[in-house]
Backbone bond lengths (Angstrom), bond angles and torsions (degrees), N, CA, C in turn:
res aa  C-N    CA-C-N  psi(-1)  N-CA   C-N-CA  omega(-1)  CA-C   N-CA-C  phi
1 X - - - 1.448 - - 1.522 108.71 -
2 X 1.303 116.42 139.75 1.454 121.89 -179.76 1.522 109.45 -80.15
3 X 1.331 115.62 128.27 1.462 120.34 176.26 1.527 107.83 -89.04
4 X 1.325 115.87 124.55 1.455 120.72 -178.22 1.517 110.65 -83.59
5 X 1.331 115.08 144.83 1.458 120.80 173.89 1.526 107.84 -151.60
6 X 1.296 116.16 153.14 1.454 121.39 177.07 1.525 107.70 -73.44
7 X 1.325 116.64 124.85 1.458 121.16 -177.26 1.522 113.00 -83.92
8 X 1.326 116.32 -32.89 1.459 120.40 -179.43 1.530 108.16 -137.55
9 X 1.336 117.23 91.64 1.465 120.64 -174.66 1.529 113.92 -63.22
10 X 1.295 118.40 -21.62 1.461 122.11 179.11 1.529 110.87 -74.04
11 X 1.338 116.87 -23.10 1.458 121.17 -174.36 1.526 113.11 -115.20
12 X 1.321 119.17 31.02 1.460 122.37 176.44 1.528 108.33 -68.09
13 X 1.343 115.99 131.17 1.466 120.16 -178.65 1.520 110.92 -64.18
14 X 1.339 115.06 143.86 1.460 121.91 176.53 1.512 108.66 -134.80
15 X 1.304 115.67 153.84 1.459 119.98 176.89 1.516 108.02 -86.39
16 X 1.319 116.05 111.26 1.464 123.32 177.06 1.522 107.12 -129.20
17 X 1.297 118.57 112.91 1.458 120.64 -178.71 1.510 110.87 76.91
18 X 1.328 115.59 -127.92 1.462 120.74 -178.75 1.514 111.92 -67.73
19 X 1.311 114.68 158.33 1.458 120.09 -179.62 1.518 108.88 -150.36
20 X 1.308 116.06 133.08 1.462 122.18 176.13 1.512 108.88 -118.79
21 X 1.319 116.27 152.50 1.458 118.62 175.46 1.521 109.30 -147.02
22 X 1.309 114.45 157.46 1.455 122.33 174.78 1.525 106.15 -127.27
23 X 1.308 115.90 125.83 1.456 120.59 179.13 1.528 110.23 -61.82
24 X 1.321 116.73 141.70 1.465 121.05 177.43 1.533 110.79 -60.10
25 X 1.319 117.18 -26.38 1.474 121.65 175.31 1.521 112.04 -57.02
26 X 1.340 116.92 -25.70 1.459 120.87 -179.83 1.531 110.43 -56.87
27 X 1.320 116.18 -35.80 1.468 120.37 177.99 1.528 110.90 -89.74
28 X 1.323 116.80 -54.09 1.468 118.94 -170.33 1.524 113.55 -69.24
29 X 1.325 118.48 -24.65 1.461 120.55 178.27 1.528 112.95 -94.94
30 X 1.333 117.50 6.08 1.453 120.78 171.94 1.512 116.83 87.61
31 X 1.316 117.92 8.99 1.467 118.97 179.01 1.530 111.23 -65.28
32 X 1.317 117.35 -42.12 1.465 121.05 178.66 1.521 110.49 -58.00
33 X 1.314 117.06 -47.08 1.465 121.72 -177.91 1.528 112.21 -66.11
34 X 1.321 118.13 -20.60 1.464 120.95 -177.58 1.526 112.94 -84.50
35 X 1.331 117.74 -8.37 1.461 121.29 -176.92 1.518 111.44 -102.38
36 X 1.337 116.04 143.02 1.457 118.69 171.25 1.524 108.29 -85.25
37 X 1.312 117.86 179.17 1.466 121.02 -173.51 1.521 112.81 -61.55
38 X 1.312 118.04 -43.15 1.473 120.93 -178.24 1.527 110.72 -68.00
39 X 1.327 117.05 -40.16 1.464 120.81 177.24 1.523 110.43 -62.92
40 X 1.315 116.31 -45.27 1.462 120.87 179.72 1.522 110.91 -63.40
41 X 1.313 117.25 -43.69 1.460 121.13 179.55 1.531 110.72 -60.81
42 X 1.319 117.01 -46.91 1.465 120.36 179.82 1.531 110.75 -65.96
43 X 1.318 117.47 -42.56 1.465 121.19 -179.43 1.532 110.84 -61.31
44 X 1.316 117.20 -48.54 1.467 120.50 179.86 1.526 111.05 -63.82
45 X 1.321 117.09 -39.20 1.465 120.79 176.74 1.528 110.49 -60.22
46 X 1.331 116.57 -47.06 1.469 119.99 -179.64 1.523 111.28 -63.09
47 X 1.316 117.48 -35.26 1.462 120.51 175.78 1.524 110.37 -64.69
48 X 1.315 116.71 -43.89 1.465 120.84 -176.92 1.526 113.45 -66.48
49 X 1.319 117.21 -33.52 1.467 119.24 -175.32 1.521 113.86 -95.97
50 X 1.327 116.86 -7.00 1.461 118.71 -174.92 1.528 112.19 -81.27
51 X 1.329 114.33 160.37 1.459 120.07 176.33 1.525 109.74 -84.01
52 X 1.328 117.23 -169.91 1.465 120.59 -175.66 1.522 113.26 -66.01
53 X 1.329 117.92 -16.09 1.458 121.85 177.10 1.530 112.10 -97.01
54 X 1.329 116.76 1.51 1.456 121.61 -179.01 1.517 113.16 84.73
55 X 1.327 117.18 12.12 1.467 122.13 -175.11 1.527 111.18 -92.60
56 X 1.335 115.62 137.01 1.465 121.76 173.66 1.522 108.75 -149.23
57 X 1.318 116.44 165.59 1.462 119.65 -175.27 1.523 113.17 -143.25
58 X 1.318 118.41 33.18 1.467 120.30 175.07 1.523 109.10 -65.36
59 X 1.328 116.23 143.43 1.463 120.79 177.93 1.525 109.74 -79.12
60 X 1.332 115.82 159.95 1.464 119.55 -178.36 1.523 111.48 -62.61
61 X 1.346 117.69 -34.23 1.473 118.51 -179.72 1.533 110.97 -69.45
62 X 1.319 118.05 -36.06 1.471 120.89 175.55 1.524 110.59 -66.64
63 X 1.323 116.37 -44.37 1.463 120.67 -179.93 1.524 110.11 -62.20
64 X 1.314 116.63 -48.25 1.464 120.52 -179.26 1.526 111.16 -60.97
65 X 1.308 116.81 -40.34 1.459 120.89 179.83 1.530 110.77 -66.78
66 X 1.316 117.01 -49.12 1.467 120.88 -178.50 1.528 113.04 -65.08
67 X 1.328 116.61 -37.05 1.460 120.89 -176.91 1.530 112.95 -94.25
68 X 1.327 115.80 -0.88 1.468 121.85 -178.95 1.528 110.88 54.41
69 X 1.327 113.60 50.75 1.461 122.63 -179.49 1.514 109.50 -116.19
70 X 1.314 115.77 144.33 1.459 120.32 170.67 1.527 108.18 -76.02
71 X 1.311 116.85 157.71 1.464 121.20 -178.12 1.527 111.31 -59.43
72 X 1.330 118.17 -39.45 1.458 120.32 179.82 1.531 111.46 -66.03
73 X 1.329 117.31 -35.33 1.466 120.94 177.17 1.530 110.30 -67.98
74 X 1.325 115.72 -41.33 1.465 121.08 177.92 1.522 110.71 -60.99
75 X 1.328 116.86 -49.23 1.463 121.12 -178.21 1.525 110.53 -61.96
76 X 1.320 116.96 -43.42 1.466 120.54 179.41 1.530 110.83 -62.91
77 X 1.336 117.04 -44.63 1.473 121.05 179.87 1.527 110.30 -66.03
78 X 1.324 117.22 -45.41 1.471 121.42 179.71 1.521 111.36 -59.76
79 X 1.325 116.09 -48.96 1.463 120.02 -178.41 1.529 111.72 -64.47
80 X 1.317 116.92 -36.07 1.460 120.63 178.00 1.530 111.09 -66.95
81 X 1.336 117.33 -40.95 1.470 120.91 177.81 1.530 110.97 -64.66
82 X 1.322 116.48 -35.78 1.466 120.61 175.86 1.525 109.62 -66.43
83 X 1.324 116.72 -46.21 1.466 121.73 179.91 1.525 111.60 -61.50
84 X 1.327 116.96 -35.02 1.465 121.71 179.65 1.522 111.81 -82.50
85 X 1.330 116.49 2.88 1.461 123.14 175.39 1.539 112.37 64.69
86 X 1.346 115.97 32.91 1.456 120.45 178.16 1.524 112.12 -97.97
87 X 1.334 116.68 -27.17 1.460 121.16 177.85 1.524 109.83 -137.33
88 X 1.339 114.58 160.50 1.460 122.28 170.18 1.528 106.23 -119.97
89 X 1.328 116.65 150.86 1.462 121.57 -179.11 1.513 108.09 -148.13
90 X 1.345 116.83 128.91 1.458 120.06 -178.72 1.528 113.11 -108.22
91 X 1.322 117.14 13.36 1.454 121.33 -177.95 1.516 111.39 101.90
92 X 1.318 117.57 -21.08 1.466 123.24 178.00 1.515 111.12 -130.30
93 X 1.325 116.15 -50.84 1.461 121.37 -176.30 1.522 111.72 -100.45
94 X 1.331 114.23 142.19 1.459 121.70 170.52 1.519 107.89 -103.99
95 X 1.319 116.02 149.50 1.457 121.30 167.30 1.518 107.77 -134.28
96 X 1.340 115.74 121.90 1.458 120.46 170.54 1.517 105.55 -77.34
97 X 1.328 116.04 122.47 1.459 121.78 -174.68 1.523 111.42 -91.12
98 X 1.315 115.92 158.09 1.461 118.72 170.40 1.528 106.62 -61.45
99 X 1.335 116.04 151.56 1.463 119.15 -176.93 1.521 110.31 -63.59
100 X 1.333 116.68 136.51 1.460 119.19 178.24 1.530 110.67 -68.46
101 X 1.319 115.67 157.68 1.469 120.05 178.84 1.525 111.29 -69.42
102 X 1.340 115.93 -33.56 1.458 120.94 -178.13 1.532 110.20 -73.11
103 X 1.317 114.37 130.92 1.460 119.57 176.03 1.528 109.25 -69.20
104 X 1.321 116.79 147.08 1.467 119.96 178.38 1.526 110.83 -71.25
105 X 1.314 115.43 164.69 1.461 121.31 176.40 1.517 109.09 -68.08
106 X 1.314 116.78 114.66 1.466 121.28 -179.43 1.513 112.04 -83.34
107 X 1.304 118.13 -5.45 1.460 121.21 -177.01 1.525 112.47 -82.91
108 X 1.319 118.02 -4.84 1.451 121.14 -177.23 1.518 110.60 -60.38
109 X 1.293 116.57 130.52 1.464 121.87 -179.59 1.522 109.52 -89.73
110 X 1.308 116.21 139.40 1.459 121.75 176.98 1.522 108.63 -115.29
111 X 1.325 117.47 59.67 1.458 124.48 179.00 1.525 112.49 48.68
112 X 1.314 116.80 48.70 1.454 121.26 174.44 1.519 115.43 80.78
113 X 1.308 118.21 0.62 1.464 121.03 179.66 1.521 109.19 -72.69
114 X 1.347 117.85 144.74 1.458 119.25 177.67 1.518 110.15 -67.86
115 X 1.336 117.32 153.12 1.464 119.91 178.41 1.525 110.96 -58.59
116 X 1.321 116.25 148.44 1.461 121.43 -179.24 1.521 110.82 -58.61
117 X 1.352 116.86 -37.53 1.461 119.63 179.37 1.522 111.08 -58.12
118 X 1.344 117.18 -39.61 1.466 121.79 178.64 1.517 110.22 -64.10
119 X 1.325 117.33 -44.05 1.456 120.96 179.19 1.515 111.63 -63.60
120 X 1.336 117.08 -40.11 1.464 120.46 178.63 1.522 110.59 -65.17
121 X 1.322 116.71 -43.81 1.459 120.33 179.27 1.526 110.79 -62.44
122 X 1.336 117.50 -41.08 1.454 121.16 179.73 1.533 110.46 -64.79
123 X 1.319 116.12 -39.45 1.463 120.68 179.57 1.517 110.87 -66.22
124 X 1.338 116.53 -44.98 1.466 121.21 -179.34 1.523 110.56 -63.01
125 X 1.333 117.96 -39.46 1.457 121.67 179.75 1.529 111.35 -62.74
126 X 1.345 116.53 -27.31 1.459 121.09 -178.71 1.520 113.60 -73.69
127 X 1.336 117.14 -13.86 1.471 120.08 -177.79 1.484 111.66 -83.63
């Protein structure tokens, strides 16, 4: 078992002002593995910019510019996140939702890429 220790005590993270979090279920329940790169990028961005209720209101042109996404990629990622019940969108406001109880479809193909769980396991074995 790996014993944890603080590597740089001068740079320990602290909550100052805004705070974002991602539930550990996002990884262990397969939500991460169910997203493609654009979906993951948009989801993490929405988490970072949202308030304590998960609400944010960046415009699509700001999001596309900041994330270096084309409008069609943004729309596809946004609609997929809505379909996967990870976010809500009313045309102006976004809300990052609590994770649904239902696990995402793990059968989604990512153009031949190995599942994220496999990559994580391979990385951990290397330590």
